[in-house]
N, C-alpha and C positions, 0 to 999 in steps of 0.2 A: 880666502877674503872671513874675517868673524864677522859675524853677524851683531847689531848693538843692544839684543835681546835675546831669552829663551822662547822658544814660539812653540806650539801646537797646534793641529788642524784634526778639526773631530770630522771627520770625514765618514758622515753616516750615512744610511739607507732608509731613509724617512716613508712611512706609507701617508699617501695625500689625506690631511683629515684625520689623522690620528695623532691629534695635539699629545695626549698625555704618553703614547706610546713614545712618540719621538724626542719628547722633551726627555725623559725615561735616558734614550739612548744617549742623547746629548751629556744628561751629567755624570751618565756613567764615565764616558770619554775623557770628561773636562778631570773628573778625578783620577783616571789613570795620566791625565796632564798634569795635574799637580801632584803627583807622589813622583813624576818622572824629573822633578824640577821647575816646569815649566813657569815664564813671569807674564806670559801672554798666550791665548786661546782663541782661536778662530772657528767660528765655526760657516757650515754656507748657507748659501739666500734662501730667505726664506723658511730657514732651519727646522722651525716648528708644523707647520703647514706641510713642508713637503713642497713640493713643485713638480708640473702645475698644478694649483689649487682649482684653477677654472671658478665657476661658479660658484663653489662653497665659497669662495670672498662675499655672495651676497646675503650668506646667512649669517646673521648676528649672532645665535648661539653659537658656531663656530669658532667668529672672531672674538667673543668673551671669555672663550676657554684658552684661545692663544694667550691673551692678555693674561690672564691668571699663572699660565706654562711661561711667562715672561717672567710674571713675579719671584717664582721657582729659581729661575736664573741667575736672577738679581741677587738674591738670599743667598745661594749658592756661591758668590763670589766673596763672602765677608770677611771669611778665613782664607782665600785662596789667592790665585791668581787674577789677572783682571782678564776679563771675556768680552767678545764682539762677535755678536751674534743675529741674524737674518732674522725678519719679521715681518709683519705687517703694522701699520702704524696709520693714526686717524691724519687724514690731510689737514695740512695747515691752508689750503687755498681756499678763494672764497669761492671758486667756482669748479667744474668738474668731478671728476669719482671723488668719493669720500675715503680711498684709500691709498697709503705711499710703500710703495716697496724699498721697506728700512731695514738699518741696522744700528744698533747700541752698545754704545761701549762702557762695560759694568767694572768700576772698580773698585776694590773696597766694598762692597755692599751699594754703592750708589750706582745712580743712571748721568755717566758723566756728559755725554755727547750722545746724540743723534743723527745717523746721516739718510739724507734719502738718496733714492737713485734718481740720477740726473737721466740716462737714457733707455729709454725704453722702447725695449724692440718689439713691431707689430710687423708680424711678416713669416713668411712659412709657417711653422706650428706655435709662432709667439704671438701672443694677442694682449700685450699690457696694456694699450692705452684703454680697453675696453675697462678694466680694474682700478689701473694707479693713475694717481697726479704723478708729476713731473718733479722732484727736487729740483734747487738752481743754485748752491751752493756747494767747494768743496767743503768739507767736516774733519780737522783733527783732533786727536786726543792723545796727551801725553802719560805716559807710561813709566815710569823709574826713570824719568827724566829722556824720552826716548820720544820723539814725534812721530804718531802713527798718523798716517795720509788713509782713509777711507772709499771704496768704490766697490760697485755691486754689479758683477757679470757684465753687461753690455754698456758698461763706461768704459772698459778697456780696450770696444770693437765699436770705435766710434767711426774705423773706416772696413764697416762687416766684410771681411776674404769671402764671403756666402757668395755673394754677389759679383764680389770683384768693384762694387763701389760706394763712394763717401754715403751713408744714409745720413747722418749728423750733421750739424754744423760746430760741435762742441765739443774740444777732448778733453774732459776731467780729468784726465792723469796727468796734463800739463801744467794743472795748477800747483799740483805735488812738487816741484822741481826744488823744494829746500827741507823736504822730510828726512825724516830718519831711518825709518820704514812704512813700504805703502802695502797694504794688505786688499782682497778683492776679494766679496763672498759671490761664490759662483752656482749657480744650476745649469750648467753647460751641458746640454745632451752630447751626446758621443755621435762619431759615423767615421767613417773605417779613415783609420788613420790622425786621426783630430788631436789626440794624445799628443804626438810630436810637433803639430801646428800653435799647440796653446804653448809648448816650451819655447816656442819661438818667437810667438807673441810677448809672451811674459818677459822674454829674456830680453826683446826688443825694447820693451817697457824700464827697466831696469835700466838696461847699458845709457837708457835717453833719459833719466833721472837721475842717474849716479845712483840710483837707491836698491837694498834690498826688497823684495816682493815674494808676498806670499799670496797663494791661488788655492783657495779653497772652497773644495766641487763635492758637491752630491754624490753617490753611487747609488746603483738599483736601476730596476725596472716599476714604470707607472706607464700601465696601460703600454701605450704603443711606443712612448718616448725612453728612449735608453741613458744611462748616465753612467760613466764608466770610471770617476770619483779622477784618479791620476792626480790629486793634489801635488802643489811644487814650492819647495821653497831654493829660492833662488837668492846669489850674494848680488851683490850692485856693479858687479859687470856683467852678469845675466848666465853664469856656472851654476848651474844645478849644486845646492849643496845636500837634500834630501826628495823624495817623491813617494809618492803610496802607491800600491799597487793598483791595476788595471780591474775595475769590475768589480771588489772588495772592498767593505765598510774595515774604515783603518783609524788608529789615531798616529799622526802622524809626528816626529819630532825633530826638533834641529839642535844642536849642538856645535859650538864654536870649535870642537877637539872632533868631532867623528861627523859620519855622513858619507854616502858617494857622490862625487861631484859628475859624475853623469846618471841621469835616468836612463830607467831598464824602460822600454818600450815594447812590447810584444812584437814580433812579426806583421805582418796585415794578417792573412789568416787566422794566427791563435788569437789573435785580439776580436776576431771579428768569433770566432767559436766561442770565447770563454761570455763574451760581448750577447748572443744570441741567448746563452744557458742563462747567463742571469737573467735575461728578460722573460723565458719561458717561467725559469722557477717564482721570480716576483709576480707576474701575472697569477702563478696557483696561488701562490701562500697569499699574496695581498684580497683575492675573492674568496680564499678561504676553502679551495680545494687542494688534494695531495694527488691525485690519480689523471691521467690521459690516456686516451683512445685514438689509434692513429689507423687507418687504413691502406694496410699495404700493398701495395698494387706488383713489388720486385722489379720497381722505375728508382730511378735514382735522389727524386724527390723526395717521396716517402721514405725510403731507406735514409738520407742524412736527417730528415724528422726525428725518426727514431733514436736514431743517436745521442742528437741534440737532447732529445728530450733524456732521455737514459742517463746519460752522463748530468744534464741538471736535476734531478730530482730522483733518480737513484730505478733501474733495472723492474725494482721488484712493484713499481707503480706506474709502469708503462706496459699497455695492453696493443698489442696489435694484430690487426683484423685482416685476413685477405675474403676478399672475397669474389670471387671466377664468376665469371659469364659463359654462354657456350662458345665465344672467339678466347676468349682468353688462353696462351700458350702456356702450356706445360712449363715452360722453362721462365716464367713469370712467378705461376703460382711456386715454382722449387724456391727460384730466390728470392721469395718473400720470405720464405719457412726459413730458407738460411739464415738471411737476416737478422730476424728475430731470434734464432738461435744462438748463434754469434752474438749477439747485444744480451742475450739471457733474459728477453724481455718473456711476460706472457704470450700466448701465441694463439687464434682461434681461426679458421675456416667456414665458410659458408658460402654455397653455391647460390647463386640470386635469378637464375633463368629461370624459373618457374614464377618468379614476383616478378620480372618483367614482364614476363610473356602474359601474365593476368592482366597485369596494369594497361599493355598493349590493346590489351581486347577491347578493356573499359573505355581506353581513347576513341579506342575504331566504332565501339557504339555509338559513343556522343558525339559522332562526327559521321552520323548516318551510312557508316558501313564503309566509306571513303578508304580507299590503302593508306595506312599510316606512312608517314614520312621518312626516310631513313632517319633525319635530323633528329626526330620525334623518336624513334625507334632509338639510336644510341645516347639521347639523354635523360632518356627511362631509365635505362642501365645508372648512366653515375647520380640518377636521383634515387634510385631504391638503396643505391649502398648507401647516400646520404641518410637515410632513414634507419639503416640498421645501424650507421656507428653511432646515428645519435640517441637511436632505441639503448643501445647498451652505455652508451655513457649517461642519460637518465637515468636506467636499471641500474649501474655503478655509482653514482656520484660522482661524473668527473667528467673531465671537458675532451671535446675533438679537437685536435690540434691540424691545423688547414694545411698539407705541402705546400700548396700551390708557390711558384715563384714571381719574381717581378716582371721577368722575359713573357709567363704568358699571362699573368694581368695583363701587362701591355696590350696583347694584342686580343685577349679576351677571350682565351683558350681554356675555357674554363666552363663548366654548368653551374650556373644558378640554382641554389637549394640541392645541389649533388657533391662535387668534389671541395665545390668551395663553401661546404658547411663550416662549423666550428667555431671555437670562442676565439682563437689569436692566430694566424699565420707567422710564425716565427721564420720562413724564408721569403717571406712577400717583399719584401724589399732587398732580397739579394740575386742578380742575373745565373741565369744557367752556368755560366764561365764561375762564379763562386762560389755556387752549389758545386762542380765539381772539382773545385780546389776545397773544400769546406771536406768531401769523401777522403779525396785524399790527402788529407791531413789526419781523418781516424783511421785512415791505412797506415800510415805511415807513423803516428802515437796514439795506438787505442786507448779505450776508456782503464782506467789503472784496474778493474775486476779481471779483464783480459789478459791475453797473451798474444792474439793473433788479429789480422786485419779481418771486421766488422762486415764490410763491405765485400762482396765478389765482384772477380774482374770483370763475371759476366753482366752486373749490371753496370759498370764503368763504360765495357765496348760496346753494349747494344744501343741501338738505337731508339733515341726518346718517341714513346707511344700512349697514347691514350686509351686507344685498347678498345675502343667502342664498336671498333667492326674488325673483319677479318683480315688482315693484315697489314693494317695501320701502321702508320707512323706521323707523325708532328709534321714533317715536310713535305706531306701529303696535303697539305691543309697552311702553312705556315712558312713565309723564310726559313731556312737555316738557323740557327740560333747563336751563330758569331754573326750572322748580318741584324737579327732581331736585337738581341745583346748592344752592339756600336750605336744603332740605331738608338734605343732606349737610352744608352748615355749620352748622346749629345742633343737629341732631344726632349729627353726629361732631365736629366741632370744637367746637362749644360743650356740648356733654353735654348739651342741653337736653331736657324730656321730652317725649311727644307731644303733652301739651295746651298746653305751651308753643310752640310749634314752630305749632299751630294759630292759635292767638292773635297772635303775629309775623312771619307771613310771608303772600303773598300765593297762595301754592299753598292748594288746594280741600283740604277734609279726606278725600277719595276719592285727591286725587293724593298725599298725604301718608301715606295708611292702604298703599297702595299701597308707595311710598317704603319705608317701615320695616319691611315684612312684607317686601320683599325682598330687602333690604338685613340682616337677619336672617337668614335663612332664605341668602344666598349666602358663608355663614364657610368650608365647606368648599372652595368656589371659591378662595378669598383665600388658605387655607393653602396650595394649589399653586400659583399664581401668581407672574410674579419679582418681586425686590424694587420698591421701587419707591422712588426717592429721594426724599426727608425734604424737603417746602418749609411745613410747616403745622405747628401745634400737632400736630396729632393725624393721622399716616397708617395706612394701613391695612399695618403691617408690623411690625416690633418693638415699637414700643408699642404696636400694639391686638392685646389678648391675651383674646377671646372666645373661649369654647365653641362645639362645634360640632353636638354631639346633647344641645342641649337645651332648655328651655322659656324662650322669650321675652314668652309673655303677660302676664306682672306690665308687663316695660318696655312695652310696645309698650299694652298698656291695651286690650285688645281690647273690651269692656263700651262703652267711652266712644267708640271707632272707629266701632264699627255704629249710632251715634246718628244721626238723618236732620240 
């Protein structure tokens, strides 16, 4: 089924607050679209500011710059196709926040129509009621005789699937049952398999309105939040006409004669790998850094983190350092070096025993000669490693990447100011199961500059260990990761109660009790650890807002947990 107009989507990668640079990206994409014969070009939501701008919206200099850039976009349409662009606008309401999340249609150099977002998300990572007033009516624009209905992101998700409940009383899409084309400007964050669910969502909108749909999404990493793009154009029966790639800037065109009828969305682990690399790369580039430092332990987490970093920014920009103590097994030191050599990253080694011993002696001196506790001796090792990694990073103008994963973060199995130091945690929203899946992905499909598996079988097969004591394994202190992952998925991602977890997982009652109790007691650690790249419905970061000094007895249900 043909579309009523030639359409292009500028799927760009904005840097939040870099208004002039973002505007240049849009104009470049607009020019490509015009040269290809597009009659309508659509940008993502808040395309000039980037999403989420957060409290930058309180800075008038930023808003002033955005207004000037918006005028540039308007002038660009004087001799080109129509443009629908996302931006902020002054509120039309007498009370409430002073801005609106808006989209303006520019036709022949004139601002013909402005639409204001009607549904403002305020849950999980979103906080739009803090900044914006809500729009209250639909809006259409006529372009070359084609009536186009405009929506912005949440407007298409009034019965949002994240929580399985309807969050809004109005369906903005329902107002467009007589338009020729429906467009949605979005900054829709990534989570595993969300690209496919979006295509289903917007395909349903197309079918319900018998109208072709254009979904224009931002791409790139902004702090902990990842945006996959995957913009798509669907015909009036919901079939994919063409779609943009996952995780890459792209100018997406449609034609009535060309285009794939099926969207190509990579498998789960492939898209996860790609998006984590986008997050690493953009975190560095958007903060002005080029290089990273990673502590290589010879374990699975640091090995996968190194592989992700090497593929994201190039092996020449990655420095892997192993820091053995007196209890480090020779195999782990050797495995760390093998990973570095396999990935062709820089490698260094420095023993920490003398520094650790000095620190422990100093601590003992400050505690009036009492014997230092075993937990103190173990954590000193981790903190000495953190000290050295941060020192190397400072000396080489680099950032430290933290290898901690979601399973460890859940149960607090990390050392503050030790293995938890760093700028960002690429695996911080990945359970242990997903970390192993990523390792297998790298071994079956190695980075392009090497021709063999980068992660040795010995790493895949060994028991996970923090290795802060002789012969230590993680299961000495926490339940097996299969049980931890299962409880984390049910309690954190699905928000299930303890009793529901007991009924729905294979974990034992005692394992569930241990995981949930450790999870609730570890809030203070998660408050102080680096941001985790978000890839699930609920990460331990900006969308996770639990108190530290609080009682969780009612949440845990301690009485039921004590039953035999």
